[in-house]
C-alpha positions as CSV (number, residue, x, y, z in Angstrom):
1,M,23.5,31.4,56.2
2,K,25.9,32.9,59.1
3,R,28.0,35.5,57.6
4,V,26.8,38.2,55.1
5,T,30.1,39.3,54.3
6,M,29.8,40.3,50.6
7,C,28.0,43.0,49.4
8,T,24.3,41.7,50.0
9,R,22.7,44.7,52.1
10,G,19.1,44.2,51.6
11,L,19.3,40.7,49.9
12,R,15.9,39.0,51.8
13,G,15.1,35.8,50.2
14,I,16.1,32.6,48.9
15,T,14.0,30.5,46.8
16,G,14.5,27.5,44.3
17,L,13.2,24.1,44.1
18,L,15.7,21.5,46.0
19,A,18.5,23.9,45.4
20,L,20.9,25.9,47.5
21,A,21.9,29.5,48.0
22,I,25.1,29.9,50.4
23,L,27.7,32.4,51.3
24,L,31.4,31.5,50.9
25,G,33.9,33.2,53.2
26,S,35.2,32.7,56.8
27,N,36.5,34.6,59.4
28,E,39.9,34.5,57.8
29,T,39.1,36.5,54.7
30,A,36.7,39.4,53.7
31,D,36.5,38.2,50.1
32,A,33.4,36.5,50.2
33,M,31.0,35.1,47.4
34,L,27.5,34.3,47.0
35,E,27.2,30.9,45.6
36,L,24.0,29.4,44.1
37,N,24.2,25.8,43.8
38,V,21.6,23.9,41.3
39,P,21.9,20.2,41.6
40,G,21.9,17.8,38.4
41,G,19.1,15.5,37.6
42,Q,16.0,17.8,37.9
43,S,15.2,21.0,35.9
44,H,15.4,24.3,37.9
45,D,14.5,26.3,34.9
46,A,14.2,30.0,34.9
47,W,10.8,29.7,32.5
48,M,7.2,29.7,33.3
49,R,6.8,30.1,37.3
50,S,10.6,29.9,37.7
51,E,12.2,27.1,39.7
52,A,15.5,28.6,39.4
53,V,17.4,29.1,42.7
54,R,17.6,32.9,43.3
55,V,18.3,35.6,46.1
56,M,16.1,38.6,45.9
57,Q,16.2,42.1,47.1
58,D,13.4,44.3,47.8
59,T,13.2,47.4,46.1
60,D,10.9,50.3,45.1
61,D,9.2,50.4,41.6
62,V,11.8,53.1,40.3
63,D,14.3,53.8,37.7
64,M,17.6,52.1,38.7
65,D,20.9,50.4,37.5
66,V,21.5,46.8,38.5
67,V,25.3,45.3,38.3
68,A,26.4,41.9,39.4
69,K,29.8,40.1,38.8
70,F,29.7,36.3,38.0
71,T,33.1,34.5,38.6
72,T,31.7,31.5,36.9
73,I,30.7,31.0,33.4
74,P,27.8,28.6,32.1
75,S,29.8,26.1,30.1
76,V,27.7,22.8,30.0
77,Q,24.4,22.7,27.8
78,Y,21.7,24.4,29.4
79,Q,23.5,25.9,32.5
80,M,22.1,29.3,33.1
81,H,22.4,32.4,35.5
82,G,21.8,36.0,35.6
83,F,18.9,38.6,36.8
84,H,15.5,38.3,38.0
85,F,13.2,41.4,37.8
86,D,9.9,40.4,39.4
87,K,6.2,41.8,39.7
88,D,5.0,38.3,41.0
89,L,5.4,34.7,40.3
90,D,3.6,35.0,36.9
91,N,5.0,38.2,35.6
92,W,8.7,38.8,35.5
93,L,11.8,39.3,33.3
94,R,15.0,37.6,33.0
95,F,18.3,38.7,31.9
96,G,21.6,36.6,31.7
97,A,23.8,34.0,30.3
98,N,23.3,30.5,29.3
99,F,25.1,27.9,27.5
100,G,23.5,25.9,24.5
101,Q,24.1,24.6,21.1
102,G,27.9,24.5,22.1
103,S,28.5,28.1,22.9
104,L,27.7,30.9,25.6
105,H,24.3,32.9,25.1
106,L,23.1,36.2,26.2
107,F,19.6,35.7,27.0
108,V,16.3,37.8,27.7
109,G,13.5,36.1,28.6
110,E,9.7,37.5,29.5
111,T,6.9,35.9,31.5
112,T,3.5,37.3,31.2
113,G,0.5,35.6,33.0
114,G,2.7,32.7,33.7
115,S,3.6,32.2,29.9
116,S,7.0,32.9,28.8
117,Q,8.8,33.5,25.7
118,A,12.4,34.4,24.4
119,R,12.9,38.3,23.6
120,H,16.8,37.9,22.8
121,N,19.1,34.8,22.7
122,Q,22.5,36.0,21.2
123,A,25.6,33.7,20.8
124,I,29.0,35.0,22.1
125,T,32.6,34.0,22.1
126,W,33.9,34.4,25.7
127,T,37.2,33.6,27.1
128,D,37.6,35.7,30.1
129,P,37.3,34.2,33.6
130,D,34.5,36.9,34.9
131,M,31.5,38.4,33.3
132,Y,30.0,41.6,34.6
133,L,26.0,41.8,33.8
134,R,24.1,45.1,34.1
135,V,20.7,46.1,33.6
136,N,19.3,49.8,33.2
137,R,16.0,50.5,33.8
138,T,14.5,53.7,32.9
139,S,10.7,53.8,32.9
140,D,9.4,50.7,30.8
141,T,12.6,50.6,29.2
142,F,15.1,47.9,30.1
143,D,18.7,48.0,28.6
144,F,20.6,44.9,29.3
145,Y,24.7,45.3,29.0
146,Y,27.6,42.8,29.7
147,S,31.2,43.5,30.3
148,A,34.7,41.6,31.1
149,N,36.0,44.4,33.6
150,G,33.1,46.1,34.7
151,T,34.1,49.3,33.0
152,T,33.7,48.9,29.5
153,W,29.9,47.9,28.8
154,T,28.3,46.5,25.5
155,L,24.7,46.5,24.6
156,A,23.0,43.3,24.2
157,K,19.3,44.3,24.1
158,S,17.0,47.1,24.8
159,L,13.6,45.8,25.6
160,V,10.4,47.8,26.4
161,Y,8.1,46.3,28.8
162,S,5.6,47.5,31.5
163,L,6.4,45.9,34.9
164,T,5.5,47.2,38.5
165,L,8.7,46.0,40.0
166,N,9.0,44.5,43.5
167,P,12.1,42.2,44.0
168,V,15.1,42.3,41.9
169,G,18.0,39.7,42.5
170,V,20.2,36.8,40.8
171,H,19.3,33.5,40.0
172,A,21.0,30.5,38.8
173,G,19.3,27.2,37.1
174,N,19.5,24.3,34.7
175,Y,17.1,22.7,31.9
176,A,16.9,19.3,30.3
177,T,14.4,17.1,29.0
178,G,16.4,14.0,30.5
179,S,19.0,14.6,33.2
180,A,19.6,18.3,33.7
181,P,23.3,19.3,34.5
182,Q,24.7,20.7,37.9
183,H,25.5,24.3,37.9
184,T,27.0,26.5,40.5
185,A,26.9,30.4,39.8
186,K,29.1,32.4,42.1
187,V,28.5,36.0,42.5
188,D,31.1,38.6,43.8
189,F,29.0,41.5,44.4
190,F,25.3,42.4,43.4
191,E,24.3,46.2,43.6
192,V,21.1,48.2,43.1
193,S,21.8,51.8,42.3
194,S,19.0,52.7,45.0
195,T,20.6,50.9,47.7
196,P,24.3,51.1,46.9
197,I,27.3,49.2,48.5
198,A,29.0,51.3,51.1
199,V,32.2,48.9,51.0
200,E,32.4,46.1,48.9
201,D,34.1,43.1,50.9
202,G,34.1,45.0,54.1
203,S,34.4,44.0,57.6
204,V,33.4,40.6,58.9
205,A,31.5,39.6,61.6
206,A,32.8,37.1,64.2
207,D,31.4,33.7,64.0
208,V,29.9,32.5,67.4
209,Q,27.8,29.8,66.2
210,A,29.0,26.0,65.5
211,P,27.6,24.5,62.1
212,F,24.1,23.3,61.9
213,I,23.8,19.6,60.7
214,H,20.7,18.8,58.8
215,G,19.3,16.6,55.8
216,T,21.0,13.3,57.1
217,R,20.6,10.4,54.6
218,L,21.7,6.6,55.0
219,T,22.6,4.5,51.9
220,P,23.4,0.9,52.9
221,A,25.2,-1.5,50.5
222,V,26.9,-4.9,50.7
223,G,28.9,-4.8,54.0
224,Q,29.0,-0.9,54.1
225,L,26.8,2.1,55.2
226,T,27.3,5.8,53.7
227,V,26.1,8.5,56.0
228,S,25.6,11.7,54.1
229,W,24.4,15.1,55.5
230,F,24.7,19.1,54.9
231,T,25.9,21.9,57.0
232,D,24.9,25.5,56.9
233,E,28.7,26.6,56.7
234,P,31.6,25.1,55.3
235,S,32.8,22.7,57.8
236,I,35.1,19.4,58.1
237,G,32.8,16.4,58.6
238,S,33.8,13.5,60.8
239,L,31.9,10.3,62.1
240,E,32.4,8.2,65.0
241,Y,31.2,4.8,65.0
242,G,31.3,1.2,67.2
243,P,29.5,-1.3,68.6
244,D,28.3,0.9,71.5
245,T,28.3,4.5,72.6
246,G,31.8,4.2,73.5
247,Y,32.6,4.2,69.6
248,G,36.2,3.6,69.0
249,T,36.6,4.6,65.5
250,L,36.8,8.1,64.1
251,L,36.6,8.7,60.3
252,T,37.4,12.2,58.9
253,E,36.7,13.5,55.3
254,A,39.4,14.1,53.0
255,G,39.6,17.5,51.4
256,G,38.9,21.1,52.6
257,P,35.9,22.5,54.3
258,S,32.3,21.9,52.6
259,Y,28.6,22.4,52.6
260,E,27.9,18.6,51.6
261,H,29.4,15.6,53.5
262,A,29.7,11.9,53.2
263,I,31.3,9.2,55.0
264,T,31.3,5.3,54.4
265,I,31.7,2.8,57.0
266,T,32.8,-0.5,55.7
267,G,33.4,-4.0,56.9
268,L,29.9,-4.1,58.7
269,V,28.5,-7.6,59.4
270,E,24.8,-8.7,59.5
271,S,23.0,-9.0,62.7
272,E,25.7,-6.7,64.4
273,P,24.1,-3.1,65.4
274,I,26.5,-0.1,65.3
275,H,26.5,3.1,66.9
276,Y,27.4,6.3,65.5
277,R,27.4,10.2,65.7
278,L,28.3,12.9,63.2
279,L,30.7,16.1,64.0
280,A,31.2,19.1,62.1
281,E,34.0,21.7,62.5
282,D,34.0,25.2,61.2
283,G,37.1,27.3,60.5
284,G,36.9,29.0,63.9
285,A,37.2,25.6,65.7
286,L,33.4,25.5,66.7
287,V,32.0,21.9,66.8
288,T,28.6,20.4,66.5
289,T,28.4,16.8,67.6
290,T,24.8,15.1,67.0
291,D,23.1,12.6,69.3
292,D,23.8,8.9,69.1
293,V,22.3,7.0,66.4
294,E,21.9,3.0,66.7
295,Y,21.6,1.5,63.3
296,P,20.3,-1.8,63.6
297,R,21.3,-4.6,61.5
298,E,19.0,-7.5,60.0
299,V,19.0,-10.9,61.3
300,G,19.1,-13.0,58.1
301,G,17.0,-10.3,56.1
302,S,16.0,-6.8,55.7
303,L,14.9,-4.5,58.4
304,V,11.6,-3.1,57.6
305,D,10.5,-0.3,59.8
306,V,7.0,0.8,60.2
307,W,6.8,4.2,61.5
308,Y,3.5,4.4,63.3
309,G,3.4,0.8,64.5
310,T,2.4,-2.6,63.3
311,S,-1.2,-2.2,64.5
312,Q,-2.9,0.9,63.3
313,S,-6.5,2.2,63.0
314,F,-8.3,4.5,60.5
315,G,-11.9,5.8,60.5
316,S,-12.8,6.0,64.2
317,L,-12.8,9.7,64.1
318,G,-14.0,9.8,60.3
319,M,-11.4,10.0,57.2
320,G,-9.6,12.9,55.9
321,Q,-9.1,11.2,52.4
322,P,-10.2,7.8,50.5
323,W,-6.9,6.4,51.3
324,V,-5.6,4.8,54.1
325,N,-1.4,5.2,54.3
326,V,1.1,2.8,55.7
327,L,4.4,4.4,55.8
328,G,7.9,3.3,56.7
329,N,11.4,2.4,55.5
330,V,13.3,-0.7,54.4
331,A,17.1,-1.1,54.8
332,D,19.6,-4.1,54.0
333,L,23.3,-4.3,53.6
334,D,22.8,-6.4,50.2
335,G,20.5,-3.8,48.9
336,I,16.7,-4.4,48.2
337,T,15.6,-5.9,44.9
338,S,11.8,-6.0,45.5
339,L,9.4,-4.7,47.8
340,T,5.8,-5.7,47.5
341,Y,2.6,-5.9,49.8
342,T,-0.5,-7.7,49.9
343,L,-4.0,-6.9,51.4
344,N,-6.0,-9.6,53.1
345,G,-4.0,-12.3,51.0
346,G,-4.6,-10.8,47.6
347,S,-2.3,-10.5,44.8
348,P,1.2,-8.6,45.6
349,V,1.5,-5.2,44.7
350,A,4.8,-3.5,43.8
351,L,5.9,-0.5,45.7
352,T,8.1,2.4,44.8
353,V,11.1,2.5,47.0
354,G,12.7,6.0,47.8
355,A,14.5,8.1,47.3
356,D,12.5,9.7,44.5
357,S,11.8,13.3,43.7
358,N,8.2,13.2,44.9
359,R,7.0,11.6,48.1
360,L,9.6,9.5,49.2
361,I,12.6,11.5,50.6
362,N,15.3,8.9,51.9
363,N,16.5,6.0,50.6
364,G,14.3,3.0,51.4
365,D,11.4,4.9,52.0
366,F,8.0,3.3,51.2
367,N,4.2,4.6,51.4
368,I,1.4,2.2,50.9
369,D,-1.8,3.8,49.3
370,L,-4.8,1.7,50.7
371,H,-8.1,2.8,49.1
372,V,-11.1,2.6,51.6
373,T,-13.1,0.7,49.1
374,S,-10.4,-2.3,49.1
375,L,-10.6,-2.4,52.8
376,L,-12.9,-4.7,54.8
377,D,-14.8,-3.3,57.7
378,G,-12.9,-4.0,60.8
379,A,-9.7,-6.0,60.6
380,N,-7.3,-6.1,57.7
381,T,-4.0,-7.6,57.5
382,V,-1.1,-6.3,55.2
383,V,2.1,-8.2,54.8
384,I,5.0,-6.3,53.5
385,A,7.6,-8.6,51.6
386,A,11.3,-7.3,51.2
387,I,13.9,-9.4,49.1
388,D,17.5,-8.1,49.2
389,G,20.3,-8.6,47.2
390,S,21.5,-12.0,48.5
391,G,17.7,-13.6,48.0
392,A,16.7,-13.5,51.5
393,L,12.9,-12.6,51.9
394,T,11.7,-10.7,55.0
395,T,8.0,-10.1,55.8
396,Q,6.5,-7.6,58.2
397,V,2.7,-7.9,59.0
398,V,0.6,-4.8,59.9
399,S,-2.8,-4.8,61.3
400,V,-5.0,-2.1,59.7
401,Q,-8.3,-1.7,61.7
402,Y,-10.9,0.3,59.6
403,T,-13.9,1.8,60.9
404,P,-16.3,3.2,57.9
405,G,-19.2,5.7,58.1
406,T,-18.0,7.8,61.0
407,V,-18.4,11.7,60.2
408,W,-15.2,13.7,61.7
409,P,-16.9,16.2,64.3
410,L,-16.8,19.8,63.7
411,P,-15.7,22.1,65.6
412,Y,-12.6,20.1,66.3
413,A,-9.3,20.7,68.2
414,I,-5.9,18.9,68.7
415,K,-3.7,19.4,71.7
416,W,-0.5,17.7,70.8
417,S,1.0,17.8,74.2
418,S,-2.0,15.4,75.3
419,L,-0.1,12.6,73.2
420,T,2.8,10.4,74.6
421,T,3.7,8.5,71.6
422,V,4.0,9.3,67.7
423,E,1.7,6.4,67.3
424,E,-0.9,8.4,68.9
425,I,-0.7,11.0,66.2
426,Q,-3.1,8.8,64.1
427,D,-5.6,8.7,67.0
428,V,-6.3,12.4,66.5
429,A,-5.2,13.1,63.1
430,Q,-4.6,11.0,59.8
431,I,-0.8,11.0,58.7
432,I,-0.8,11.0,54.8
433,E,3.1,11.6,54.1
434,G,6.2,11.8,56.2
435,K,7.9,10.8,59.2
436,W,6.8,13.3,62.2
437,M,7.6,13.7,65.9
438,L,6.0,15.2,68.9
439,G,6.7,18.6,70.6
440,G,3.8,20.1,68.9
441,V,4.0,18.2,65.7
442,R,7.1,18.4,63.9
443,T,8.7,17.2,60.8
444,E,11.4,14.5,61.7
445,Q,12.1,14.0,57.9
446,P,11.6,17.7,56.2
447,G,11.1,17.2,52.2
448,Y,8.3,17.2,49.7
449,D,5.1,17.8,50.8
450,R,4.8,16.3,54.3
451,L,0.8,16.1,54.9
452,I,-1.4,15.3,58.1
453,A,-5.3,15.4,57.7
454,I,-6.8,17.4,60.6
455,G,-10.4,16.9,59.6
456,G,-13.1,15.1,57.4
457,R,-13.3,14.8,53.8
458,T,-17.1,15.7,54.0
459,W,-16.4,19.2,55.5
460,D,-17.3,22.1,53.3
461,D,-16.9,25.5,55.3
462,Y,-14.5,25.9,58.1
463,T,-11.8,28.1,59.3
464,V,-8.5,26.6,60.8
465,T,-6.3,28.4,63.5
466,V,-2.6,26.8,64.1
467,P,0.5,28.4,65.4
468,I,3.6,27.8,63.1
469,T,7.1,27.8,64.1
470,E,9.5,27.7,61.1
471,L,12.7,26.1,62.3
472,E,14.8,25.4,58.7
473,F,13.9,25.6,55.2
474,R,15.2,24.7,51.9
475,G,14.5,26.4,48.6
476,D,11.0,27.4,47.6
477,F,9.6,26.3,50.9
478,G,5.9,26.3,51.9
479,I,4.0,25.8,55.4
480,G,0.4,26.2,56.1
481,V,-2.9,24.6,55.7
482,L,-4.4,22.9,52.8
483,L,-8.2,23.4,52.2
484,R,-10.6,20.8,50.8
485,W,-8.5,17.6,50.1
486,D,-9.8,14.6,48.9
487,G,-6.5,12.5,48.4
488,H,-3.5,11.9,45.9
489,T,-4.5,11.2,42.2
490,N,-2.8,10.9,39.0
491,V,-3.2,14.6,37.9
492,P,-1.0,16.2,36.9
493,V,1.6,13.6,37.8
494,V,1.3,10.1,37.4
495,C,3.4,7.8,39.7
496,A,3.2,4.2,40.7
497,Q,2.5,3.4,44.5
498,P,2.1,5.9,45.9
499,K,0.3,8.2,44.0
500,C,1.7,11.7,43.4
501,G,-0.8,14.0,41.7
502,W,-2.5,16.8,43.7
503,E,-5.1,17.8,41.7
504,P,-8.0,18.5,42.2
505,H,-8.0,20.3,45.8
506,G,-9.4,23.5,46.9
507,D,-6.5,25.7,47.7
508,I,-3.3,26.0,50.0
509,A,-2.9,28.8,52.3
510,W,0.8,29.0,53.4
511,M,3.9,30.8,54.1
512,R,6.2,31.2,51.2
513,P,9.6,32.8,50.8
514,N,8.7,36.5,51.4
515,R,5.3,36.2,51.0
516,L,1.7,34.7,52.3
517,E,0.2,32.9,49.3
518,L,-3.1,31.2,48.1
519,F,-1.2,28.4,46.1
520,H,-3.7,29.2,43.1
521,G,-2.9,32.8,42.1
522,S,-2.9,35.2,45.1
523,S,-0.2,36.4,47.4
524,T,1.1,39.6,49.4
525,P,4.5,40.4,50.5
526,R,5.5,38.9,53.9
527,T,8.6,38.4,55.9
528,W,9.1,36.3,58.8
529,N,11.9,34.9,61.0
530,P,12.9,31.2,61.8
531,G,12.2,30.2,65.3
532,I,9.3,32.8,66.1
533,E,5.7,31.3,66.5
534,Y,3.2,32.8,64.0
535,M,-0.6,32.4,64.0
536,L,-2.2,31.3,60.7
537,K,-5.7,31.5,60.0
538,A,-7.2,30.0,56.9
539,S,-10.8,29.5,55.6
540,A,-13.0,28.0,52.9
541,E,-16.6,29.4,52.4
542,T,-19.0,28.8,50.0
543,L,-21.1,31.7,48.7
544,P,-24.8,32.0,47.6
545,G,-24.4,30.7,43.9
546,G,-21.9,28.1,44.5
547,D,-18.6,30.0,44.3
548,T,-16.1,29.6,47.4
549,T,-13.9,32.1,48.8
550,Y,-10.7,31.2,50.3
551,S,-8.9,33.4,52.8
552,V,-5.8,33.5,54.8
553,K,-4.2,35.6,57.4
554,L,-0.8,35.5,59.5
555,W,0.3,37.5,62.4
556,D,3.0,37.4,65.2
557,P,0.7,37.3,68.4
558,A,3.6,38.8,70.6
559,T,3.9,42.0,68.4
560,E,0.7,42.2,66.3
561,A,-2.9,42.0,66.8
562,E,-5.1,39.8,64.7
563,P,-5.3,41.2,61.1
564,D,-8.4,41.1,58.6
565,W,-7.9,38.6,55.9
566,Q,-5.0,39.4,53.9
567,V,-5.4,37.2,50.9
568,T,-8.7,36.2,49.3
569,R,-9.6,34.4,46.3
570,T,-13.1,33.7,45.0
571,T,-13.3,30.9,42.4
572,S,-16.1,28.6,41.2
573,D,-13.3,26.1,39.8
574,T,-13.1,23.8,43.1
575,L,-13.9,21.0,45.2
576,A,-17.2,21.5,47.3
577,T,-16.0,19.5,50.2
578,G,-12.7,18.2,51.6
579,S,-10.5,18.1,54.7
580,P,-7.9,20.5,55.8
581,L,-4.2,19.4,56.1
582,L,-1.3,20.7,57.8
583,I,1.5,21.0,55.0
584,T,5.1,21.8,55.0
585,H,7.4,21.6,51.6
586,L,11.0,21.7,51.9
587,S,10.9,22.8,55.7
588,D,11.4,21.6,59.1
589,V,8.5,23.2,61.1
590,T,6.4,22.7,64.3
591,F,2.7,23.1,64.2
592,G,1.0,24.0,67.6
593,N,-2.5,23.1,68.8
594,V,-4.9,23.1,66.1
595,G,-8.6,24.6,66.2
596,I,-11.2,24.3,63.5
597,T,-14.8,25.8,63.7
598,P,-17.6,26.0,61.2
599,V,-17.4,29.2,59.1
600,G,-19.7,31.9,60.8
601,V,-19.4,30.2,64.2
602,A,-17.2,32.3,66.4
603,P,-15.3,30.6,69.1
604,P,-16.8,31.4,72.3
605,S,-14.9,33.9,74.9
606,F,-14.6,32.5,78.3
607,R,-12.4,32.3,81.7
608,R,-11.2,28.9,82.1
609,G,-11.8,27.6,85.7
610,D,-15.2,29.5,86.0
611,P,-17.8,26.9,84.8
612,D,-20.7,28.7,86.5
613,A,-20.0,32.0,84.8
614,S,-19.8,34.1,87.8
615,G,-16.8,36.0,86.7
616,D,-14.5,34.5,89.4
617,V,-12.6,31.4,89.9
618,D,-13.8,30.2,93.4
619,M,-15.0,27.3,95.5
620,S,-18.5,27.3,93.8
621,D,-16.7,26.2,90.3
622,A,-14.9,23.3,91.7
623,I,-18.4,22.2,93.4
624,R,-20.1,22.7,90.0
625,I,-17.5,20.3,88.7
626,L,-17.8,17.8,91.3
627,G,-21.5,17.7,91.4
628,F,-21.7,17.0,87.6
629,L,-19.0,14.0,87.8
630,F,-20.3,12.6,91.1
631,L,-23.8,13.6,91.9
632,G,-25.5,13.7,88.6
633,T,-26.2,17.4,88.4
634,A,-26.4,18.8,84.9
635,P,-23.1,19.5,82.9
636,P,-21.8,23.2,82.8
637,L,-23.2,25.0,80.0
638,C,-19.6,26.0,79.1
639,S,-17.6,22.7,79.5
640,V,-14.4,24.1,78.2
641,A,-14.5,26.7,81.1
642,A,-14.6,23.8,83.4
643,D,-11.4,22.2,81.7
644,A,-8.9,24.1,84.3
645,N,-5.9,22.0,83.0
646,D,-7.0,22.3,79.4
647,D,-6.3,18.7,78.7
648,F,-9.6,18.3,76.7
649,E,-11.3,16.3,79.3
650,L,-13.7,17.2,82.1
651,D,-12.7,15.2,85.0
652,L,-11.4,15.2,88.6
653,S,-8.2,16.8,88.1
654,D,-10.0,19.9,86.7
655,A,-11.7,20.6,90.4
656,L,-8.1,19.7,92.0
657,V,-6.4,22.5,89.7
658,I,-9.0,25.0,91.2
659,L,-9.2,24.0,94.6
660,R,-5.0,24.1,94.8
661,Y,-5.0,27.5,93.1
662,I,-7.7,28.8,95.8
663,F,-6.3,27.3,99.0
664,L,-2.7,26.7,98.2
665,A,-1.8,29.4,95.7
666,E,-0.3,27.0,93.2
667,V,-0.6,27.1,89.2
668,P,-3.6,28.8,88.0
669,P,-6.0,27.4,85.5
670,E,-4.6,27.3,81.9
671,P,-5.3,30.4,79.7
672,P,-7.7,32.1,79.1
673,G,-8.0,32.9,82.8
674,P,-8.3,33.1,85.6
675,S,-8.7,36.8,85.1
676,D,-8.9,37.6,81.7
677,C,-11.5,36.3,79.0
678,G,-10.5,35.0,75.9
679,T,-10.7,32.0,73.3
680,A,-9.0,28.6,72.9
681,P,-9.4,25.6,70.7
682,S,-11.2,22.6,72.3
683,P,-13.4,19.7,71.3
684,L,-15.5,20.6,74.6
685,S,-18.5,22.5,74.0
686,C,-19.4,26.1,75.4
687,V,-23.2,26.9,74.7
688,E,-23.4,29.7,77.0
689,Y,-20.9,31.9,78.9
690,N,-22.3,35.4,80.0
691,S,-19.6,36.9,81.9
692,C,-17.2,38.3,79.5
């Protein structure tokens, strides 16, 4: 969102599964609207743990009057919008309008302890284009009114309910047992009496940012390719394409500025690659142009892209779950009629081809689940077979090397900058879901839970520390660490290849919209800003008697000291062991270097470049390293202090960093050091360091 030109002072959170809240308006007009867009198909019901899209404003738990003007009216079965009054996810009230049984209804719902019930459902006749809604809260009494003009009010329901109020806001949703209807709720203004609007539809800030392009999807068909994408503000979409980066053909959307875009390239011929790039221009003539994309065409069959290479290894570090995942995408101008795989010459197994509403984000995505009990020790052969709409068969062979019996080492650390290709991610971690890229490790394909295992399934008690930078989110996003994972299951959801159930697991410690949360019921309010690197620390600890305590904390290391645990939960209903995962849900995020230690084992404090623990980085430290490498002297007691360049290895380059720093005044050893003590994640040991 670029322009808060409507009366939304204090609005602070946007949530909702696979839905979107946007501000309508431009530099040419101050008459802006908040638009809550709910896509059709999947339900986004304001019920139980609400999945409606909503925009919430922080408020004190005081008496108040809340008013909003909606300029759209629900008119299709199970469209809904109105107010959300929240204590937390499991305790909240809903006041609003919905359409059902052929008429508009005024509705009041109560959710207590995660269980919802209707408290008022009144059918009304409505012919006006706008509807004003109002709730007056006095102590435990909530009076719900409606109006056609914002002046004359009619009482719909007076509800007595005890609620410790935190945020209040507006929502839009839909519901159906089959395909839910699309719904757009437009809100002209929203006002809480404790934070009144100074000037409705006031001054407009100048737009200085070009549109942000995201969520690109490709949909091939016979002789054509449709490219669809989103922008973060209304814009005109264009696409340039051609046989090379000179392009030559420009296609521009019909119609006015929009947030959603789609352009179809026609007349494509098999075996001839095309190049294309996207353009988006806003009302201020600011233009964004994407990098070039080469879309390869198949030669007599389908394009099967195996994301992490056609030769992959698993188990050399240990296993993060009982499944091996082979991920990729299949595309064909004639469409895909069948996608299967065989393992070691066995029977074909049908694969689900994306997109679906779970693990497969884009058209053509696939994810092969191979249980370790089905693998041979050593070499295995997976053959992926795609049949297109013309009947052409394409096969892709993937070699899977499996090493059983290895226990993932703990403590453990990952330095992503030590990797040079995305395929090497599998050398230090185990990718379970999603398309990832380097630069830290970042989601190249944001969507439903993107997962990387960063430890062993036999681990029990451990603490994970990882920097997190959120770049862009959608709906009810989540970013953090899942604790004690042991693989996808059929609970609570059953899917064909790949499985999509997520229970049982320990807990998820993650950043959510406006809160820091343990997934299974505990949270605390917390705000953050995109583009800022935050530190997240999460822990699983078994207590005497068998219960487990899960804990999480989050802080901005640039402005905040590390806090005590901010959210904790103790339970007996949990897995005893399981791996930690990096997890991002509906968010584009970068994870930094990972450090994992056993619970109760504090990482040592040291100075990098000072392996002899003298307190200074000098010639004796270089001699100490060289003696170990070439003369057979004992290794340093604190090997991580000897790792001067922080590449997780102890070698000649470390001695050279120290010597160049001492004699040539070049770059000093990596932090912590050479003057200050500190800690850093590393697989290297530190048995003793006595100079901090």
